[in-house]
VOBA-1610 file (N, C-alpha, C; in pm, whole numbers, padded with zeros to 5 digits, always signed):
BEGIN
Unk-07679+03130-09887Unk-07627+03203-09772Unk-07507+03127-09715Unk-07402+03201-09691Unk-07280+03142-09638Unk-07287+03129-09487Unk-07238+03018-09433Unk-07235+02997-09289Unk-07125+03083-09228Unk-07158+03160-09122Unk-07055+03245-09059Unk-06942+03161-08999Unk-06822+03214-09009Unk-06706+03147-08952Unk-06711+03157-08800Unk-06676+03048-08735Unk-06676+03043-08589Unk-06531+03038-08541Unk-06501+03121-08442Unk-06368+03125-08383Unk-06371+03066-08243Unk-06262+03000-08207Unk-06241+02952-08071Unk-06157+03057-07996Unk-06139+03033-07867Unk-06052+03123-07789Unk-05911+03122-07848Unk-05865+03009-07897Unk-05732+03000-07958Unk-05724+03081-08086Unk-05829+03079-08167Unk-05831+03159-08289Unk-05821+03308-08257Unk-05900+03351-08160Unk-05898+03492-08120Unk-05762+03529-08063Unk-05706+03440-07982Unk-05575+03466-07921Unk-05467+03483-08027Unk-05471+03399-08130Unk-05373+03412-08240Unk-05390+03546-08311Unk-05514+03586-08331Unk-05542+03712-08400Unk-05493+03831-08318Unk-05511+03823-08185Unk-05469+03932-08097Unk-05318+03928-08074Unk-05267+03807-08053Unk-05126+03793-08018Unk-05108+03770-07869Unk-05206+03702-07806Unk-05198+03668-07664Unk-05227+03519-07650Unk-05217+03467-07529Unk-05249+03328-07503Unk-05400+03305-07500Unk-05440+03182-07531Unk-05584+03152-07532Unk-05647+03164-07394Unk-05568+03146-07289Unk-05623+03160-07154Unk-05662+03305-07126Unk-05592+03400-07184Unk-05628+03541-07166Unk-05766+03566-07226Unk-05791+03509-07342Unk-05922+03524-07405Unk-06028+03457-07319Unk-06002+03334-07277Unk-06101+03258-07199Unk-06127+03317-07061Unk-06023+03362-06996Unk-06036+03407-06857Unk-06060+03557-06841Unk-06028+03636-06942Unk-06043+03781-06927Unk-06138+03843-07030Unk-06102+03830-07157Unk-06186+03893-07260Unk-06328+03840-07260Unk-06343+03709-07251Unk-06477+03650-07259Unk-06567+03692-07144Unk-06510+03743-07038Unk-06588+03784-06921Unk-06622+03933-06921Unk-06573+04005-07020Unk-06605+04148-07031Unk-06750+04163-07073Unk-06817+04260-07017Unk-06959+04281-07051Unk-06979+04327-07195Unk-06876+04390-07254Unk-06890+04439-07391Unk-06840+04341-07497Unk-06784+04229-07454Unk-06734+04129-07548Unk-06852+04047-07600Unk-06850+04005-07727Unk-06961+03926-07780Unk-06991+03803-07694Unk-07117+03770-07684Unk-07159+03654-07607Unk-07118+03527-07682Unk-07072+03425-07610Unk-07033+03300-07677Unk-07155+03229-07735Unk-07130+03148-07833Unk-07236+03070-07896Unk-07277+02955-07803Unk-07401+02910-07813Unk-07448+02802-07724Unk-07407+02663-07775Unk-07292+02656-07841Unk-07239+02528-07887Unk-07100+02511-07831Unk-07072+02400-07776Unk-06939+02377-07721Unk-06907+02478-07612Unk-06782+02512-07603Unk-06737+02609-07503Unk-06643+02708-07570Unk-06662+02833-07539Unk-06575+02939-07592Unk-06570+02938-07744Unk-06686+02964-07803Unk-06698+02976-07948Unk-06772+03106-07979Unk-06721+03181-08076Unk-06782+03309-08114Unk-06788+03320-08265Unk-06883+03400-08313Unk-06883+03431-08455Unk-06767+03526-08481Unk-06688+03495-08582Unk-06572+03575-08619Unk-06612+03721-08643Unk-06719+03743-08718Unk-06757+03880-08753Unk-06795+03961-08629Unk-06851+03898-08527Unk-06885+03971-08404Unk-06761+04013-08328Unk-06660+03927-08324Unk-06535+03961-08254Unk-06464+04075-08328Unk-06461+04067-08460Unk-06395+04172-08538Unk-06470+04304-08523Unk-06602+04300-08527Unk-06681+04422-08508Unk-06655+04482-08370Unk-06648+04399-08268Unk-06619+04445-08132Unk-06482+04514-08128Unk-06386+04456-08199Unk-06251+04511-08199Unk-06242+04644-08274Unk-06320+04657-08380Unk-06310+04776-08464Unk-06391+04894-08413Unk-06491+04870-08333Unk-06578+04977-08286Unk-06578+04982-08134Unk-06499+05072-08075Unk-06493+05082-07929Unk-06628+05125-07873Unk-06655+05089-07749Unk-06783+05127-07688Unk-06799+05278-07677Unk-06921+05323-07677Unk-06951+05466-07662Unk-06896+05513-07529Unk-06831+05629-07528Unk-06776+05684-07405Unk-06642+05626-07366Unk-06578+05554-07458Unk-06450+05491-07425Unk-06338+05593-07413Unk-06359+05713-07462Unk-06255+05815-07451Unk-06157+05806-07566Unk-06045+05866-07548Unk-05943+05870-07651Unk-05853+05748-07639Unk-05829+05679-07749Unk-05744+05561-07740Unk-05600+05598-07708Unk-05533+05511-07634Unk-05391+05531-07609Unk-05316+05467-07724Unk-05211+05528-07765Unk-05132+05474-07875Unk-05041+05365-07820Unk-05036+05255-07891Unk-04950+05144-07852Unk-04838+05127-07953Unk-04774+05015-07948Unk-04667+04982-08042Unk-04725+04980-08183Unk-04649+05024-08284Unk-04701+05030-08421Unk-04752+04896-08474Unk-04704+04785-08422Unk-04748+04655-08470Unk-04876+04608-08403Unk-04929+04688-08312Unk-05047+04649-08237Unk-05167+04634-08332Unk-05238+04524-08320Unk-05356+04500-08403Unk-05477+04574-08349Unk-05587+04568-08422Unk-05708+04641-08383Unk-05764+04590-08252Unk-05761+04460-08230Unk-05817+04408-08107Unk-05731+04446-07987Unk-05600+04447-08005Unk-05512+04490-07897Unk-05537+04637-07864Unk-05557+04718-07965Unk-05586+04859-07942Unk-05717+04875-07866Unk-05814+04794-07897Unk-05943+04798-07829Unk-05927+04765-07681Unk-05845+04664-07653Unk-05825+04622-07514Unk-05762+04736-07434Unk-05660+04800-07489Unk-05597+04912-07419Unk-05693+05028-07409Unk-05771+05052-07513Unk-05866+05163-07516Unk-05967+05152-07404Unk-06013+05031-07374Unk-06124+05015-07281Unk-06087+04949-07149Unk-05964+04907-07132Unk-05926+04838-07010Unk-05910+04933-06893Unk-05975+04902-06779Unk-05960+04990-06662Unk-05819+04989-06605Unk-05743+04880-06628Unk-05608+04873-06575Unk-05504+04922-06675Unk-05537+04920-06805Unk-05442+04963-06906Unk-05475+05097-06965Unk-05603+05135-06964Unk-05645+05258-07030Unk-05660+05373-06938
//
């Protein structure tokens, strides 16, 4: 069995295209964002973050279209953000 890859806030930030503080201070506090691992600080299983990004929550409505270069996680944030969506 392969050990799941663990991402830090910086890893997620690079994948999204935002600063790591945005992940630590905003995304990680969302009720629908994966819960951090009980090791260190701000650590998540990569597959849980990707799954969260690819599958919007039930009742999220219709996604807003963003810039063509927008990644899946960025689209998820706009899709579900009360200030952006």
